[in-house]
C-alpha positions in Angstrom: 15.5 104.0 -74.3 19.1 102.6 -73.5 20.5 101.6 -69.8 22.5 104.8 -68.3 24.5 105.2 -65.8 28.0 104.1 -64.9 29.3 100.4 -64.2 32.2 99.4 -61.8 34.3 96.7 -63.4 38.1 95.6 -64.3 39.4 94.0 -66.5 39.9 90.4 -65.2 37.3 89.4 -63.8 34.7 87.2 -66.1 31.4 88.7 -64.6 32.6 92.4 -65.6 33.2 91.7 -68.9 30.4 90.2 -69.2 28.7 93.3 -69.0 31.2 94.9 -70.4 31.2 93.0 -73.5 27.6 93.4 -73.9 27.1 96.7 -73.7 30.1 96.9 -76.3 28.3 94.4 -78.5 24.8 96.4 -78.3 27.0 99.1 -79.7 25.3 101.3 -75.6 27.6 104.9 -75.6 24.8 106.1 -72.3 27.1 103.7 -69.8 29.6 105.5 -68.5 32.7 102.7 -67.8 34.9 103.2 -64.7 37.5 100.1 -64.2 37.8 99.1 -60.0 41.3 98.3 -60.5 40.9 95.3 -57.6 44.6 94.4 -58.0 45.3 97.0 -55.3 42.2 96.6 -53.0 40.1 99.6 -55.2 37.3 97.7 -54.0 38.0 98.1 -50.7 38.5 101.7 -50.5 35.6 103.0 -48.8 33.7 105.4 -50.9 33.0 102.0 -52.4 31.9 99.6 -50.8 29.5 102.4 -49.0 28.6 101.7 -53.0 28.6 98.3 -52.8 28.8 97.2 -49.4 30.5 93.8 -50.3 33.0 95.0 -52.6 32.5 93.4 -55.6 32.7 93.8 -59.3 31.0 94.3 -61.8 29.3 97.3 -59.9 26.5 99.5 -61.2 25.5 102.9 -60.9 22.2 104.2 -62.5 20.9 108.2 -62.9 19.6 108.1 -59.2 22.0 107.3 -57.3 20.6 103.8 -56.8 23.3 100.7 -56.9 23.0 96.9 -57.5 25.7 94.7 -57.5 25.3 91.0 -60.1 27.0 90.4 -62.9 22.9 88.8 -64.2 21.8 91.0 -62.5 23.0 93.6 -64.5 23.0 91.9 -67.5 18.9 92.2 -67.2 18.4 96.2 -66.7 21.7 97.1 -70.1 19.3 94.5 -72.2 15.1 95.4 -70.5 15.7 97.1 -73.5 16.5 94.8 -76.4 14.1 92.6 -78.2 16.6 89.8 -79.5 17.5 89.2 -75.3 14.6 88.5 -74.6 12.6 85.2 -74.0 9.9 85.4 -77.0 8.0 81.6 -75.2 7.5 80.0 -71.9 10.3 78.1 -73.3 13.2 79.5 -74.0 12.0 81.8 -70.6 12.4 78.0 -68.8 15.7 76.5 -71.1 17.2 80.3 -69.5 16.8 80.5 -66.1 17.5 76.7 -66.5 20.5 77.7 -68.0 21.4 80.6 -65.2 20.7 78.2 -62.2 23.3 75.9 -63.6 25.6 79.6 -64.3 26.7 80.8 -60.6 26.7 76.6 -59.4 28.4 74.8 -61.7 30.4 76.7 -64.4 30.8 79.6 -62.9 32.3 78.0 -59.6 34.6 75.9 -61.7 36.1 77.9 -63.6 36.3 80.8 -61.9 38.1 78.3 -59.5 41.0 77.3 -62.0 41.3 80.6 -63.2 42.3 82.7 -58.9 44.0 79.0 -57.8 46.1 79.0 -61.1 46.6 82.8 -62.5 46.4 85.2 -59.4 48.4 81.9 -56.4 49.7 79.6 -59.0 48.0 77.4 -56.9 49.0 74.1 -58.5 46.9 71.2 -56.9 43.7 73.7 -56.1 43.7 74.3 -60.1 43.7 70.7 -60.7 40.5 69.9 -58.7 39.1 72.4 -60.4 39.9 71.1 -63.8 39.2 68.1 -62.4 34.6 69.7 -61.5 34.3 71.6 -64.6 35.4 68.7 -67.3 32.0 67.6 -67.1 30.9 70.9 -67.8 32.8 71.2 -70.6 32.0 67.8 -71.6 28.7 68.1 -71.9 28.6 72.4 -73.6 31.2 71.3 -76.3 28.6 68.2 -76.8 26.0 70.8 -76.9 28.6 72.9 -78.7 28.7 70.1 -81.4 24.7 70.2 -82.4 24.3 74.0 -82.5 25.1 77.6 -82.8 25.0 78.4 -79.1 24.4 77.9 -75.0 21.4 77.5 -76.0 20.1 77.2 -79.9 21.0 79.4 -83.3 20.8 82.3 -81.3 22.8 84.3 -79.0 21.4 85.0 -76.2 22.0 85.9 -71.6 24.7 82.6 -71.8 26.3 83.4 -74.1 27.8 87.0 -72.2 28.3 84.7 -69.4 29.4 81.3 -70.2 32.1 82.5 -73.6 33.9 85.1 -70.0 34.3 81.9 -67.9 35.8 79.3 -70.3 38.0 81.7 -72.3 39.6 82.7 -69.6 41.2 79.6 -68.7 43.1 79.4 -71.9 45.2 81.4 -69.8 45.9 78.0 -67.6 47.4 77.1 -70.2 47.1 76.9 -74.1 45.7 73.5 -74.3 43.6 73.4 -71.3 39.8 74.4 -74.0 42.0 71.4 -76.8 39.8 68.4 -75.2 36.5 70.7 -76.8 36.4 71.5 -79.9 33.7 72.5 -80.4 33.5 74.9 -78.1 36.7 75.8 -79.2 35.7 76.7 -82.4 32.5 78.4 -80.6 35.0 80.8 -79.4 36.5 81.5 -82.6 32.7 81.9 -83.6 32.4 84.9 -81.4 35.9 86.4 -82.2 34.9 86.5 -85.8 31.3 86.8 -85.6 29.8 89.2 -82.9 30.3 92.6 -82.5 32.4 93.7 -78.8 34.0 89.9 -78.0 37.4 90.0 -79.1 38.2 93.6 -77.6 36.3 91.9 -74.3 38.6 89.3 -73.9 42.1 91.0 -75.1 41.3 93.8 -72.8 41.7 90.2 -70.1 45.1 89.4 -72.2 47.1 93.0 -72.0 46.1 93.2 -68.4 47.2 90.3 -67.3 50.9 90.8 -69.3 50.3 94.2 -67.5 50.5 92.1 -64.4 53.2 90.0 -65.9 50.5 87.2 -64.8 
């Protein structure tokens, strides 16, 4: 049975896009989606903070009113009944967990620094520091994607739902930002044409950035 409840998010939030993309990919029609406008401080409103004390997106509200946050926790919840997203062996589980640990300490940390400090705050010095910090990660995954179709191999996994929205947002910094990493560029192009929901996922970010004149 597909997950049901309410997803609270925003299209400029990478973690929100990860969950939104999975829901669209899986054809889920039982999770209601609500936009929390970060740009006007809706995540700081008392009613929202009462549900999510860390005032973050995405947030998920289950049918019984229980609320929790963090994109990985939400992704695991909404994909729990999807056998294609579950590791089938101890090795597959170990490989996925290794990536998940690296994602938050390295990939997400540095890509969000680049995005926040350049696109949102226009801090060129911090943007450059972020680009230097994420370079080893981009080089590593660029090499991997020269040998395999997806982040962990030839099968789409939760790692892709986390990785791609982090990296694609870097093109908002400049269209040539990913030019040195052509295997990543081809990977993102492949997701756009071959994987349901991805095109709409990234399109929502660009639409919102255009609306905000960013």
